[in-house]
Backbone as CSV, one residue per row, in Angstrom:
resi,resn,N_x,N_y,N_z,CA_x,CA_y,CA_z,C_x,C_y,C_z
1,MET,60.685,85.248,66.875,60.683,85.702,65.512,60.605,84.508,64.579
2,THR,59.933,84.687,63.449,59.877,83.625,62.470,60.059,84.201,61.080
3,ILE,60.539,83.378,60.191,60.610,83.765,58.791,59.196,83.673,58.250
4,PRO,58.791,84.592,57.352,57.425,84.551,56.832,57.094,83.176,56.272
5,LYS,55.816,82.838,56.376,55.389,81.516,55.921,55.739,81.285,54.466
6,THR,55.772,82.339,53.652,56.107,82.160,52.242,57.565,81.761,52.073
7,ILE,58.452,82.326,52.871,59.861,81.951,52.794,60.033,80.548,53.335
8,THR,59.423,80.262,54.476,59.538,78.933,55.070,59.007,77.878,54.106
9,ALA,57.866,78.118,53.498,57.299,77.162,52.548,58.222,76.990,51.351
10,ALA,58.808,78.079,50.884,59.721,77.990,49.749,60.936,77.150,50.099
11,LEU,61.461,77.311,51.286,62.600,76.504,51.703,62.219,75.037,51.806
12,LEU,61.074,74.764,52.401,60.664,73.382,52.608,60.327,72.668,51.306
13,THR,59.825,73.404,50.327,59.480,72.774,49.059,60.617,72.831,48.059
14,GLY,61.708,73.487,48.433,62.840,73.594,47.527,62.652,74.651,46.464
15,MET,61.657,75.516,46.614,61.390,76.542,45.627,62.606,77.438,45.433
16,LEU,63.384,77.637,46.492,64.540,78.509,46.395,65.818,77.723,46.155
17,ALA,65.696,76.502,45.685,66.866,75.660,45.497,67.790,76.232,44.433
18,LEU,69.090,76.233,44.748,70.109,76.700,43.822,71.317,75.803,43.870
19,PRO,71.917,75.505,42.765,73.230,74.892,42.846,74.200,75.943,43.378
20,VAL,75.097,75.548,44.255,76.008,76.496,44.895,76.895,77.193,43.893
21,ALA,77.318,76.529,42.847,78.291,77.104,41.928,77.671,78.020,40.877
22,THR,76.371,78.198,40.867,75.747,79.007,39.828,75.366,80.372,40.355
23,SER,74.966,81.249,39.437,74.443,82.547,39.848,73.065,82.354,40.443
24,ALA,72.485,83.442,40.931,71.194,83.346,41.610,70.053,83.167,40.605
25,ALA,70.053,82.068,39.905,68.979,81.749,38.969,68.045,80.777,39.669
26,PHE,67.020,81.309,40.289,66.138,80.493,41.115,65.242,79.599,40.271
27,ALA,64.757,78.562,40.918,63.888,77.591,40.252,62.738,78.304,39.557
28,GLN,62.400,77.823,38.380,61.378,78.474,37.567,59.973,78.356,38.131
29,ASP,59.747,77.492,39.118,58.399,77.354,39.652,58.053,78.441,40.671
30,SER,58.981,79.329,40.953,58.705,80.427,41.872,57.903,81.499,41.143
31,THR,56.681,81.726,41.579,55.816,82.677,40.885,55.869,84.070,41.485
32,ASN,56.561,84.234,42.615,56.572,85.555,43.235,57.923,86.243,43.167
33,ARG,58.865,85.729,42.377,60.128,86.439,42.152,59.840,87.565,41.182
34,VAL,60.238,88.784,41.545,59.937,89.937,40.710,61.171,90.556,40.077
35,ALA,62.362,90.212,40.572,63.584,90.782,40.004,64.782,89.950,40.427
36,THR,65.817,90.026,39.608,67.105,89.434,39.962,68.159,90.502,39.763
37,GLU,68.929,90.743,40.796,69.999,91.727,40.766,71.310,90.986,40.977
38,THR,71.884,90.487,39.904,73.136,89.728,39.900,73.014,88.513,40.810
39,ASP,73.594,88.532,42.025,73.588,87.361,42.901,72.438,87.351,43.900
40,TRP,71.519,88.292,43.802,70.384,88.404,44.730,69.083,88.435,43.952
41,SER,68.060,87.779,44.478,66.729,87.812,43.870,65.752,88.484,44.821
42,VAL,64.780,89.170,44.233,63.758,89.905,44.982,62.439,89.157,44.825
43,PHE,61.759,88.925,45.959,60.466,88.241,45.974,59.438,89.132,46.645
44,VAL,58.176,89.040,46.174,57.082,89.806,46.755,55.884,88.886,46.915
45,GLU,55.256,88.970,48.072,54.009,88.260,48.353,52.947,89.331,48.605
46,ASP,51.750,89.148,48.046,50.736,90.193,48.134,49.778,90.103,49.309
47,ASP,49.501,88.952,49.857,48.463,88.867,50.881,48.886,87.970,52.036
48,PRO,49.486,88.519,53.081,49.792,89.929,53.307,51.050,90.337,52.543
49,THR,51.234,91.631,52.389,52.390,92.145,51.663,53.671,91.817,52.408
50,GLN,54.568,91.146,51.727,55.888,90.805,52.248,56.868,90.884,51.085
51,CYS,58.045,91.406,51.356,59.100,91.448,50.349,60.365,90.906,50.982
52,TRP,61.152,90.207,50.193,62.433,89.756,50.709,63.402,89.575,49.560
53,ILE,64.687,89.674,49.913,65.736,89.349,48.966,66.490,88.162,49.529
54,VAL,67.069,87.380,48.644,67.720,86.141,49.078,68.870,85.806,48.139
55,SER,69.882,85.177,48.717,71.006,84.696,47.928,71.507,83.382,48.509
56,ALA,72.138,82.586,47.666,72.785,81.338,48.070,74.291,81.588,48.149
57,PRO,74.990,80.787,48.939,76.431,81.008,49.068,77.191,80.649,47.797
58,LYS,78.302,81.318,47.597,79.211,81.013,46.491,80.237,79.980,46.923
59,GLU,80.476,79.920,48.232,81.449,78.974,48.766,80.949,78.440,50.097
60,ILE,81.137,77.137,50.320,80.735,76.487,51.562,81.946,75.762,52.128
61,ARG,82.205,75.976,53.423,83.325,75.290,54.081,82.816,74.691,55.380
62,ASN,83.093,73.406,55.597,82.688,72.685,56.801,83.952,72.155,57.476
63,VAL,84.126,72.461,58.776,85.327,72.047,59.495,84.935,71.380,60.813
64,ARG,85.538,70.204,61.058,85.331,69.503,62.324,86.698,69.047,62.827
65,ASN,86.993,69.339,64.101,88.280,68.967,64.709,89.464,69.460,63.881
66,GLY,89.337,70.672,63.337,90.423,71.278,62.577,90.583,70.779,61.154
67,GLU,89.772,69.831,60.741,89.860,69.240,59.400,88.638,69.626,58.573
68,GLU,88.869,69.942,57.298,87.743,70.198,56.404,87.040,68.868,56.131
69,VAL,85.710,68.868,56.249,84.930,67.647,56.097,83.742,67.884,55.174
70,GLU,83.216,66.786,54.654,81.953,66.828,53.925,80.843,66.871,54.975
71,ALA,79.813,67.634,54.716,78.678,67.682,55.640,77.395,67.716,54.824
72,ARG,76.422,66.966,55.265,75.119,66.949,54.603,74.300,68.106,55.163
73,ARG,73.949,69.045,54.285,73.217,70.237,54.699,72.067,70.498,53.741
74,GLY,71.031,71.116,54.279,69.889,71.513,53.462,70.142,72.869,52.816
75,GLU,69.073,73.621,52.615,69.138,74.934,51.986,69.951,75.907,52.837
76,ILE,70.870,76.610,52.214,71.715,77.611,52.866,71.393,78.937,52.186
77,ARG,70.877,79.899,52.936,70.453,81.169,52.349,70.707,82.325,53.308
78,LEU,70.856,83.515,52.720,70.939,84.767,53.461,69.795,85.640,52.949
79,PHE,69.017,86.218,53.881,67.805,86.978,53.551,67.826,88.381,54.146
80,VAL,67.109,89.283,53.503,66.676,90.534,54.128,65.190,90.637,53.807
81,SER,64.361,90.793,54.855,62.904,90.750,54.695,62.240,92.048,55.136
82,TYR,61.138,92.359,54.465,60.299,93.520,54.793,58.878,93.016,54.974
83,TRP,58.312,93.236,56.156,56.958,92.812,56.479,56.202,94.036,56.993
84,PRO,55.686,94.860,56.109,55.053,96.106,56.548,53.908,95.898,57.528
85,GLY,53.145,94.836,57.399,52.030,94.576,58.316,52.487,94.315,59.734
86,ASP,53.720,93.825,59.907,54.284,93.565,61.230,55.234,94.662,61.671
87,GLY,55.372,95.700,60.847,56.265,96.805,61.193,57.743,96.466,61.063
88,LYS,58.073,95.426,60.317,59.472,95.019,60.168,60.017,95.531,58.841
89,ARG,61.144,96.213,58.937,61.779,96.765,57.742,63.241,96.371,57.724
90,GLY,63.588,95.540,56.810,64.982,95.159,56.658,65.484,94.231,57.739
91,GLU,64.805,93.100,57.947,65.230,92.127,58.948,66.186,91.128,58.291
92,VAL,67.406,91.043,58.834,68.437,90.156,58.299,68.315,88.791,58.968
93,SER,68.339,87.725,58.156,68.287,86.373,58.706,69.073,85.435,57.793
94,ALA,69.404,84.275,58.339,70.139,83.270,57.578,69.644,81.891,57.978
95,THR,69.750,80.967,57.056,69.502,79.565,57.357,70.743,78.787,56.926
96,GLY,71.221,77.931,57.820,72.460,77.209,57.567,72.284,75.835,56.978
97,GLY,71.055,75.377,56.846,70.835,74.056,56.285,71.062,72.929,57.276
98,TYR,71.095,73.259,58.558,71.255,72.286,59.635,70.829,72.962,60.930
99,PRO,70.544,72.202,61.984,70.227,72.828,63.270,71.513,73.378,63.914
100,TYR,71.478,74.642,64.264,72.611,75.233,64.978,72.666,74.646,66.385
101,ALA,73.853,74.577,66.960,74.013,74.103,68.332,73.192,74.999,69.259
102,ASP,72.499,74.397,70.225,71.677,75.165,71.176,72.490,76.274,71.820
103,GLY,71.950,77.483,71.770,72.582,78.627,72.420,73.801,79.171,71.711
104,SER,74.166,78.593,70.568,75.352,79.088,69.865,74.978,80.246,68.956
105,PRO,75.782,81.291,68.940,75.507,82.402,68.032,76.035,82.094,66.631
106,VAL,75.571,82.859,65.673,76.107,82.852,64.321,76.772,84.206,64.135
107,THR,77.909,84.200,63.490,78.610,85.449,63.208,78.526,85.723,61.724
108,ILE,78.271,86.979,61.377,78.321,87.387,59.976,79.441,88.418,59.868
109,GLU,80.414,88.121,58.999,81.561,88.996,58.794,81.458,89.633,57.416
110,ILE,81.555,90.963,57.393,81.484,91.731,56.157,82.651,92.700,56.193
111,GLY,83.662,92.441,55.383,84.880,93.256,55.453,85.462,93.163,56.847
112,SER,85.740,94.313,57.468,86.297,94.325,58.829,85.206,94.343,59.899
113,ASP,83.939,94.353,59.495,82.819,94.363,60.438,82.397,92.935,60.785
114,SER,82.015,92.742,62.039,81.552,91.437,62.500,80.317,91.640,63.367
115,PHE,79.285,90.825,63.124,78.024,90.941,63.848,77.615,89.571,64.365
116,GLU,77.106,89.527,65.588,76.629,88.278,66.163,75.122,88.215,66.030
117,MET,74.632,87.064,65.575,73.203,86.832,65.413,72.793,85.702,66.345
118,PHE,71.540,85.716,66.815,71.069,84.631,67.673,70.441,83.542,66.803
119,THR,70.357,82.330,67.348,69.861,81.195,66.574,68.655,80.549,67.240
120,ASP,67.876,79.872,66.407,66.760,79.052,66.857,66.583,77.970,65.802
121,GLY,66.994,76.743,66.127,66.926,75.666,65.141,67.885,75.920,64.001
122,GLU,67.344,75.942,62.777,68.165,76.150,61.587,68.270,77.619,61.177
123,LEU,67.703,78.520,61.959,67.640,79.930,61.571,68.454,80.817,62.497
124,ALA,68.961,81.933,61.940,69.691,82.939,62.712,69.171,84.315,62.324
125,TRP,69.086,85.221,63.318,68.609,86.588,63.101,69.491,87.581,63.822
126,ALA,69.472,88.820,63.326,70.082,89.924,64.061,69.244,90.159,65.315
127,ALA,69.880,90.616,66.383,69.203,90.753,67.670,68.217,91.911,67.724
128,THR,68.491,92.991,67.000,67.644,94.185,67.086,67.472,94.824,65.706
129,PRO,66.452,95.651,65.544,66.321,96.397,64.284,67.524,97.304,64.023
130,ALA,68.115,97.863,65.064,69.309,98.701,64.883,70.459,97.876,64.300
131,GLN,70.625,96.647,64.812,71.671,95.785,64.289,71.370,95.386,62.842
132,ASP,70.097,95.133,62.520,69.725,94.871,61.129,70.225,95.991,60.235
133,GLY,69.991,97.241,60.648,70.425,98.406,59.868,71.934,98.465,59.708
134,GLU,72.662,98.125,60.762,74.127,98.117,60.689,74.619,97.049,59.722
135,ILE,74.005,95.876,59.781,74.410,94.788,58.880,74.110,95.171,57.428
136,ILE,72.926,95.708,57.178,72.566,96.107,55.811,73.522,97.179,55.302
137,ALA,73.862,98.162,56.127,74.813,99.203,55.714,76.163,98.586,55.362
138,ALA,76.628,97.640,56.171,77.904,96.973,55.893,77.814,96.160,54.602
139,MET,76.679,95.502,54.384,76.502,94.704,53.172,76.502,95.592,51.927
140,LYS,75.942,96.783,52.025,75.955,97.713,50.891,77.379,98.139,50.541
141,ARG,78.255,98.242,51.539,79.645,98.640,51.328,80.549,97.474,50.937
142,GLY,80.141,96.264,51.292,81.027,95.111,51.179,80.967,94.394,49.845
143,ALA,81.905,93.463,49.687,81.969,92.623,48.495,81.450,91.221,48.778
144,GLN,81.582,90.781,50.042,81.080,89.467,50.424,80.735,89.447,51.900
145,ALA,79.877,88.512,52.255,79.488,88.282,53.648,79.779,86.821,53.959
146,VAL,80.425,86.567,55.096,80.724,85.207,55.513,79.893,84.916,56.761
147,VAL,79.037,83.904,56.674,78.181,83.502,57.791,78.830,82.274,58.431
148,ILE,79.171,82.408,59.720,79.899,81.363,60.440,79.004,80.821,61.548
149,GLY,78.804,79.513,61.557,77.952,78.882,62.556,78.546,77.594,63.067
150,GLN,77.901,77.052,64.095,78.313,75.788,64.716,77.109,74.861,64.724
151,SER,77.262,73.683,64.125,76.145,72.743,64.094,76.002,72.032,65.434
152,SER,74.860,71.424,65.640,74.632,70.657,66.860,75.536,69.429,66.915
153,ARG,76.156,69.061,65.804,77.088,67.927,65.761,78.545,68.365,65.899
154,GLY,78.763,69.684,66.092,80.117,70.168,66.311,80.862,70.615,65.067
155,THR,80.179,70.700,63.952,80.827,71.153,62.713,80.736,72.675,62.631
156,ARG,81.883,73.304,62.364,81.917,74.753,62.133,81.695,74.959,60.637
157,THR,80.766,75.838,60.299,80.474,76.114,58.893,80.812,77.559,58.577
158,GLU,81.318,77.771,57.385,81.611,79.107,56.876,81.028,79.194,55.476
159,ASP,79.990,80.000,55.332,79.297,80.142,54.054,79.541,81.549,53.529
160,THR,80.129,81.646,52.338,80.495,82.936,51.763,79.490,83.336,50.693
161,PHE,78.870,84.494,50.904,77.865,85.038,49.992,78.426,86.243,49.253
162,SER,78.217,86.288,47.947,78.576,87.466,47.165,77.581,88.584,47.479
163,LEU,78.072,89.805,47.518,77.182,90.952,47.709,76.979,91.726,46.410
164,LEU,77.371,91.116,45.298,77.161,91.722,43.995,75.660,91.803,43.717
165,GLY,75.147,92.996,43.540,73.724,93.204,43.302,72.915,93.419,44.571
166,PHE,73.561,93.320,45.750,72.833,93.446,47.013,72.145,94.800,47.141
167,THR,72.875,95.886,46.907,72.301,97.225,47.108,71.068,97.432,46.237
168,ALA,71.158,97.080,44.964,70.003,97.242,44.064,68.834,96.386,44.540
169,ALA,69.102,95.151,44.962,68.028,94.257,45.399,67.371,94.754,46.679
170,VAL,68.164,95.157,47.664,67.585,95.598,48.941,66.798,96.897,48.754
171,GLU,67.292,97.789,47.911,66.548,99.032,47.656,65.247,98.750,46.908
172,ASP,65.261,97.794,45.990,64.061,97.395,45.262,63.012,96.839,46.245
173,ALA,63.426,95.900,47.093,62.492,95.307,48.067,61.961,96.356,49.031
174,GLU,62.827,97.222,49.505,62.399,98.263,50.437,61.371,99.186,49.775
175,GLU,61.615,99.565,48.543,60.675,100.437,47.840,59.326,99.733,47.625
176,ARG,59.352,98.464,47.265,58.120,97.720,47.011,57.287,97.537,48.287
177,CYS,57.951,97.471,49.444,57.233,97.150,50.675,57.135,98.312,51.662
178,THR,57.537,99.490,51.274,57.378,100.628,52.181,56.675,101.804,51.527
179,SER,56.304,101.650,50.260,55.625,102.780,49.596,54.127,102.626,49.650
Protein backbone atom coordinates (compact mmCIF):
# COMPACT_ATOMS: atom_id res chain seq x y z
CA MET A 1 0.00 0.00 0.00
CA THR A 2 1.14 3.54 -0.64
CA ILE A 3 -0.09 6.99 0.15
CA PRO A 4 -1.27 8.74 -3.04
CA LYS A 5 1.46 10.56 -4.90
CA THR A 6 -0.25 13.87 -4.15
CA ILE A 7 -0.06 13.28 -0.40
CA THR A 8 3.50 11.98 -0.61
CA ALA A 9 4.56 14.98 -2.71
CA ALA A 10 2.86 17.34 -0.28
CA LEU A 11 4.72 15.80 2.63
CA LEU A 12 8.05 15.90 0.84
CA THR A 13 7.65 19.51 -0.24
CA GLY A 14 6.28 20.63 3.10
CA MET A 15 2.97 21.65 1.53
CA LEU A 16 1.18 20.24 4.57
CA ALA A 17 3.54 21.85 7.05
CA LEU A 18 1.92 23.05 10.26
CA PRO A 19 3.23 24.40 13.49
CA VAL A 20 2.17 21.89 16.15
CA ALA A 21 0.63 24.48 18.45
CA THR A 22 -1.68 26.03 15.85
CA SER A 23 -5.01 25.03 14.37
CA ALA A 24 -5.12 23.22 11.05
CA ALA A 25 -4.26 26.28 8.97
CA PHE A 26 -2.32 24.67 6.16
CA ALA A 27 0.31 26.41 4.07
CA GLN A 28 -1.20 28.80 1.57
CA ASP A 29 0.60 27.23 -1.39
CA SER A 30 -1.71 24.21 -1.28
CA THR A 31 -4.02 24.60 -4.26
CA ASN A 32 -6.13 21.49 -3.69
CA ARG A 33 -7.44 22.16 -0.17
CA VAL A 34 -11.19 22.54 -0.51
CA ALA A 35 -12.36 22.86 3.10
CA THR A 36 -11.24 23.17 6.69
CA GLU A 37 -13.33 21.65 9.45
CA THR A 38 -11.80 22.95 12.70
CA ASP A 39 -8.69 20.75 13.21
CA TRP A 40 -9.02 18.80 9.93
CA SER A 41 -8.54 19.91 6.32
CA VAL A 42 -10.09 18.34 3.23
CA PHE A 43 -8.07 17.97 0.01
CA VAL A 44 -9.20 16.88 -3.46
CA GLU A 45 -7.12 15.90 -6.48
CA ASP A 46 -8.89 15.66 -9.84
CA ASP A 47 -6.73 13.48 -12.10
CA PRO A 48 -7.10 10.81 -10.87
CA THR A 49 -9.81 11.66 -8.36
CA GLN A 50 -8.51 11.38 -4.81
CA CYS A 51 -9.81 12.91 -1.60
CA TRP A 52 -8.24 12.94 1.81
CA ILE A 53 -8.49 14.62 5.16
CA VAL A 54 -5.48 15.38 7.30
CA SER A 55 -4.57 16.79 10.68
CA ALA A 56 -1.40 17.56 12.62
CA PRO A 57 -0.95 16.58 16.26
CA LYS A 58 -1.82 18.96 19.09
CA GLU A 59 0.69 17.30 21.38
CA ILE A 60 3.90 15.36 20.75
CA ARG A 61 5.67 13.21 23.35
CA ASN A 62 8.97 11.38 22.79
CA VAL A 63 10.25 8.90 25.41
CA ARG A 64 13.50 6.93 25.49
CA ASN A 65 14.57 4.70 28.42
CA GLY A 66 11.65 6.01 30.48
CA GLU A 67 12.71 9.66 30.08
CA GLU A 68 11.01 12.31 27.97
CA VAL A 69 13.49 13.43 25.30
CA GLU A 70 13.77 15.85 22.41
CA ALA A 71 13.59 14.06 19.07
CA ARG A 72 14.15 15.38 15.57
CA ARG A 73 11.12 14.40 13.50
CA GLY A 74 9.68 15.33 10.13
CA GLU A 75 6.02 15.78 9.24
CA ILE A 76 3.60 14.08 11.66
CA ARG A 77 0.10 13.59 10.23
CA LEU A 78 -3.04 11.47 10.51
CA PHE A 79 -4.99 10.85 7.26
CA VAL A 80 -8.18 9.31 5.95
CA SER A 81 -8.05 8.83 2.16
CA TYR A 82 -10.56 8.02 -0.59
CA TRP A 83 -9.25 6.72 -3.92
CA PRO A 84 -12.30 5.76 -5.99
CA GLY A 85 -10.19 4.61 -8.96
CA ASP A 86 -8.48 2.04 -6.71
CA GLY A 87 -11.67 1.08 -4.90
CA LYS A 88 -10.40 2.47 -1.59
CA ARG A 89 -12.87 4.21 0.67
CA GLY A 90 -11.79 5.61 3.97
CA GLU A 91 -8.24 4.28 4.33
CA VAL A 92 -6.68 5.37 7.65
CA SER A 93 -2.94 6.08 7.68
CA ALA A 94 -0.38 7.99 9.71
CA THR A 95 3.13 9.29 9.27
CA GLY A 96 5.31 9.67 12.34
CA GLY A 97 8.03 11.86 10.90
CA TYR A 98 10.67 9.15 11.35
CA PRO A 99 11.25 5.55 10.23
CA TYR A 100 9.34 3.15 12.45
CA ALA A 101 11.33 0.22 13.85
CA ASP A 102 11.24 -2.74 11.41
CA GLY A 103 8.25 -4.95 12.12
CA SER A 104 6.95 -2.73 14.91
CA PRO A 105 3.24 -1.94 14.92
CA VAL A 106 1.71 1.47 15.57
CA THR A 107 -1.20 1.70 17.96
CA ILE A 108 -3.98 4.25 17.63
CA GLU A 109 -6.00 4.81 20.80
CA ILE A 110 -9.37 6.55 20.63
CA GLY A 111 -11.18 6.67 23.96
CA SER A 112 -11.29 3.09 25.26
CA ASP A 113 -10.71 1.65 21.76
CA SER A 114 -7.26 0.56 20.60
CA PHE A 115 -6.24 -0.47 17.08
CA GLU A 116 -2.97 -1.88 15.78
CA MET A 117 -1.65 -0.63 12.45
CA PHE A 118 1.20 -2.09 10.39
CA THR A 119 4.22 -0.01 9.37
CA ASP A 120 6.48 0.43 6.38
CA GLY A 121 9.22 3.05 6.75
CA GLU A 122 7.67 6.27 8.03
CA LEU A 123 4.08 5.21 7.31
CA ALA A 124 1.44 3.19 9.19
CA TRP A 125 -1.89 1.80 7.91
CA ALA A 126 -4.86 -0.13 9.20
CA ALA A 127 -4.58 -3.79 8.21
CA THR A 128 -7.96 -4.17 6.49
CA PRO A 129 -10.83 -2.09 5.11
CA ALA A 130 -12.99 -3.42 7.96
CA GLN A 131 -10.47 -2.09 10.48
CA ASP A 132 -10.43 1.26 8.64
CA GLY A 133 -14.20 1.43 9.18
CA GLU A 134 -13.85 0.61 12.88
CA ILE A 135 -11.20 3.29 13.37
CA ILE A 136 -13.27 5.90 11.51
CA ALA A 137 -16.36 5.03 13.60
CA ALA A 138 -14.31 5.40 16.80
CA MET A 139 -12.87 8.71 15.56
CA LYS A 140 -16.38 10.04 14.91
CA ARG A 141 -17.30 9.24 18.53
CA GLY A 142 -14.03 10.35 20.10
CA ALA A 143 -12.47 13.61 21.21
CA GLN A 144 -8.85 12.70 20.45
CA ALA A 145 -6.72 10.01 18.86
CA VAL A 146 -3.29 9.07 20.22
CA VAL A 147 -0.89 7.46 17.73
CA ILE A 148 1.85 5.49 19.50
CA GLY A 149 4.92 4.24 17.64
CA GLN A 150 8.48 3.05 18.12
CA SER A 151 11.31 4.60 16.12
CA SER A 152 14.17 2.60 14.67
CA ARG A 153 16.36 4.36 17.28
CA GLY A 154 14.24 3.09 20.18
CA THR A 155 12.23 6.22 20.91
CA ARG A 156 8.57 5.71 21.82
CA THR A 157 6.39 8.46 20.37
CA GLU A 158 2.90 9.49 21.39
CA ASP A 159 1.19 11.97 19.08
CA THR A 160 -2.19 13.32 20.17
CA PHE A 161 -4.60 14.49 17.47
CA SER A 162 -7.77 16.48 18.11
CA LEU A 163 -10.89 15.00 16.53
CA LEU A 164 -12.70 18.33 16.54
CA GLY A 165 -14.17 18.68 13.04
CA PHE A 166 -13.29 15.08 12.07
CA THR A 167 -16.85 13.92 11.35
CA ALA A 168 -17.65 16.90 9.11
CA ALA A 169 -14.32 16.55 7.27
CA VAL A 170 -14.56 12.79 6.69
CA GLU A 171 -18.17 13.06 5.50
CA ASP A 172 -17.19 15.90 3.15
CA ALA A 173 -14.31 13.87 1.64
CA GLU A 174 -16.45 10.75 1.35
CA GLU A 175 -19.20 12.67 -0.44
CA ARG A 176 -16.73 14.33 -2.83
CA CYS A 177 -15.09 11.01 -3.76
CA THR A 178 -17.99 8.56 -3.82
CA SER A 179 -20.72 10.47 -5.63
